[in-house]
N, C-alpha and C positions, 0 to 999 in steps of 0.2 A: 401855490396851486396844489390841488390834489394829485398825488402820483398813483397811477393805475397799477396796482400789485396784482399779486396772484389771485385775490379774491374779487377783483373787478372784472368787468365785462365789456367786450367790444360789440358793435352793432354792424352786421354785414348789410350793405345796401342791397345787394343781389344784382341780378341781371336787369331787373326792371322794377320800378316802383308803382306800376300801373296794375291794379287788381285783376283786370281782364286779361292782361298779357300774362300775368303770373299764372293764372289757372290754365292757359293754353300751354305755357311752358312746363307745368307740372305734368300734364299728360304726355308731351313730347319727350321731356328728358327722363321721365319714368320709363317709357318704351325704350328709350336709347340705353339706359342702364340695364335693363332686362336683356337687350340684345347683346350688350358687352359681357355680361356675365356668362350668358348661355352659350354665345359664340366661342368665346375664349376658353371656357371649360370644356366645350366639345372637342376644341384642338388639343388640349392638354390630355383628355382622356383618350383621343383617337391615337395620339403619338405614342403613349405609354402602353396602350393595349395592342398596338399592331407591332408585328415582327418585321414588316417590311420597312416601316418608317424608323430605321435604326441610324441613319446617316447624321453627321453633324448638323446639317442644315435643319432637320426636324428637331433635334435635340435643343438647339438655340431657339427655334420657334415655340417650342412648348414652354420654355422659360420666359420668352417674350409675352406670350398669352398670359401667363401667371402674373407677370409684372403689371400688364395692362389692367387685369381685374383689380389688383392692390392700388394701383395708381389712380384709377378713377373711383374706387371706394373711399378714398381719403377725401374727395370733394364732392362726388355726385349725390350721396345720400343726403348730406347736410343741406345741399342746394336744393333738391327736391322737396325735402320736408319744409324748408324755409318759404316755398312757394305758397304754401297753406296757413302760414301763420303771419301775424302782423309785426310781432316783436322778434326780429332775427338776430338774437344775442348769441355770443359764443363767449365762454370764459378765457381769461388770459392764457392758462394752461392748456385749454383746448385749443386755442389759436396757435400757440407755439407748437404743440404736438402735430396740428394739421400742417403747419409750415414745414416741419421736419419730415413728415410723410410725403408730401408734394415734391420736395427736392431729393429725398431719398430714392423714391421709386422713379422719379423723373429722370434723375441723372443715371440711375442703373439701366433705364431703358436706352438711353443715348448710348451708354457703353455696348449694351447688348446688340443694338443695331450696327454699331461699329464692327463688333466682333463677327456679326453675320456677313458683312461686306468683305471682311478679310476671309471668311469661310468661301464665299463665292470666287473671290479672286484666286485663292488657292486651287479651288476645284476647276476652275476654267483655264487659268493661265499656267498652273503647274500640276497638271493631272497625274502625272507619273509619281509626283512626290506627295500627293494628296493624302493617301492613307498612312504614310509615315509622319507627315506633319500634323494631321488633325486626328490624332488618337483620341480616345474616350478621356484619358486622363488630361491631356492638353485642354480639351473642350470643357471639362469641369473646372480646371484651373482658370480659364477664362470667364467662365460664370462667376466663380467666386471672386475673381478680381473685379468683375463688374459690380457685385454687391458690395464689396469692400470700397471701391471708388466712390459709389453713391453714397455710402454712409459716411465718408470722410467729407465729401463735399458737403452733405446735408448739416453734418455737425458744425462745420464753419459757419454756414448761413444761419443756423439756429442760434448758436452762441453769440454771434455779432448782433442779431435782432433782439434776442431776450435781454441783452445787457443794456439796451436803450431805455432812457427815461420817458415814460408816457404819463403826462400830466395835464394834457389839454383834451381836445376833442377825441371821442373815441368811435366815430362812425368811419367804418372802412368800406371804401367805393369799390367793392368787388363781391364775389360770391364765395370766396375763400381766403384764408390768411396767407399772404405772400410777402415777400420782402419789400417790394416797392410801395404798396400801400401802407405798411406799417412805418416806413421811413417817412412819409409824409405826416404820420400822426406824432412822431418822436418830438419831444419839446427840447431838441438840442441841434447842433449843427451835424448834419448827416452826410456831409459832402465825401469824408474819407470813407465811411461806411459804404456809400453809394458806388464809389470807385472800386472798392474791394469786391461788391457784389457783381459789378460789370466784369472785372477781371476774373472772378470765380465762375459765376453762371454763364456769363456771356462768352467768354473764351473757351470754356468746355464745349458749349453747343457749336460755336463757330469753328474751333479746330477740329472737332468730330465731323462736322458737316463738310470741311474742306477734305479731310481724309476720305470721307465717303464719295465725294464727287470725284477726286482724283483716281480712286480705286475702280469705280464704275466707268470712267473715261478709259483707264487702261483695259478693262475688260472687254468694253465695246470695241476697242482698236483691235484687240486679239481675236476677235471673232472673225476677222477677215480669213484666217488661215483655217477655220473650222469647217466641217462639213456642213451642208444645208439643214441636215437634222439636228447635228449638235448645235448649230447657230440658233435654231429654232427653240430648243430646249433651254439653252442659256438665255435667251432673250425672254422667255417666259418667266423664268424665276428671277431674273434681274430686273424685269420690268415690275414685278410686284414688289420688290424691295425699293426701288427707286421712286415709286408711288408712294409708299409709306414714309420714306425718308423726307420727301418734298412736304407732305402734309404735316408731318410732325416737326421737322427742323425749321421749316419757313417761319410759321408764327412764333415758335419757341425762340429762335435766334433773334428775331425782330424784338421781341419783348424784353429779353435780358441783356442784349448787347449795347443798350443805350441807357442813359439815366431816364426814367420814366417821368412824363410830364403829363400825359393823357391817360388817366387810369380808366376811364370808360372804353378807350380803345384797347387798352390791354385786356381787360376782362372779356371782351368779345373775341379777341384772339386766343385767349386761354381755353375757350371752349373747343377749339379745334385740337389742342394737344391734350386736353385732359378727358374730352368726351368724343369728339368726332373720329379721331385717328384710332382710340383703342376699340370703338365701335366697327370701323371699317377694316381693321387688320384681319379678322377671320374671314371675311368675304374676299379681300384682295389676295390672301395667301391660299385660298382654296379654289375659287372660281377658275383660275388658270392653272391649277396643279392637278393633273390627272391621277398621281399617286395618292394625294390627300383625299380626293373625291371617292376614289375606289376604296380606300381604307375607311372612310366614313360610311359608305354604303355597306360594307362587310360588317362594321361595327353595328349599324342599324339593324342588318338582317339577323345578326347574332342575338341581339337583344330581343327583337321581335319573336324570333324562333324559340328562345328561352322561355318568353312569357307565354307563348302558345303551349309549350311543352308542360308548364306548370299548370295551365288550365285544363 
């Protein structure tokens, strides 16, 4: 049998093979991607241009928004373009590169969300030590650690998958290259690799999700001793974080914690953590955050004022 090497191609099935559905999906997902880029860029620019948004929470939020743009950009542009073409091919090198990007940015996002939960825990449960514990240097080290952790995780996934022999079917039942669909195409026994994937991706997602749940339970219990104003403010910020955690970790954990048997189900779930959550993050973190909304209004007023001045 012919081995699929670097010059060979895979075929991505995509979300649907129905031409009518693909045209509708093109419009919808193009709009979603535009919202992802515009919304998250707005948060990044607002945080870095505002002197008031200098707390660790906004520092982490700006990096989360940047990662969201990168994460969606690994899969969304290719998926959107494929809705308009009949031959949805991707080279072996392009497929492995996409696999690396998905796991790199996805795992980095998981670690940043975990760091953000620790930040909220420290701010609410240990307010007197907050400024000492969460210095800018410590926050920078946490972000760097998230990037390094994401890189190491992604390298393991990429090296394991790229070393497999592909000598049979080349049709991937997904809209991007991921480990589970590629394992189905490998012409060798992938049981051991599948176990490593579950131990790597699944346990990272599950353990971080467990840490997040425990930290928010501790935070909610500690709110009993807070004033009504402090309780309302804490619930407002934590409510946003909990919403994002559920939307991202729910589908992601379910996908990677088990050996995949239903790829059509996996690709539908993947839409949530690769497109929906990055799109909703700017709305979730700004609609209930008065400081962010105020900073955005000031940024808008400043930009409009400068344009009028130039005219």
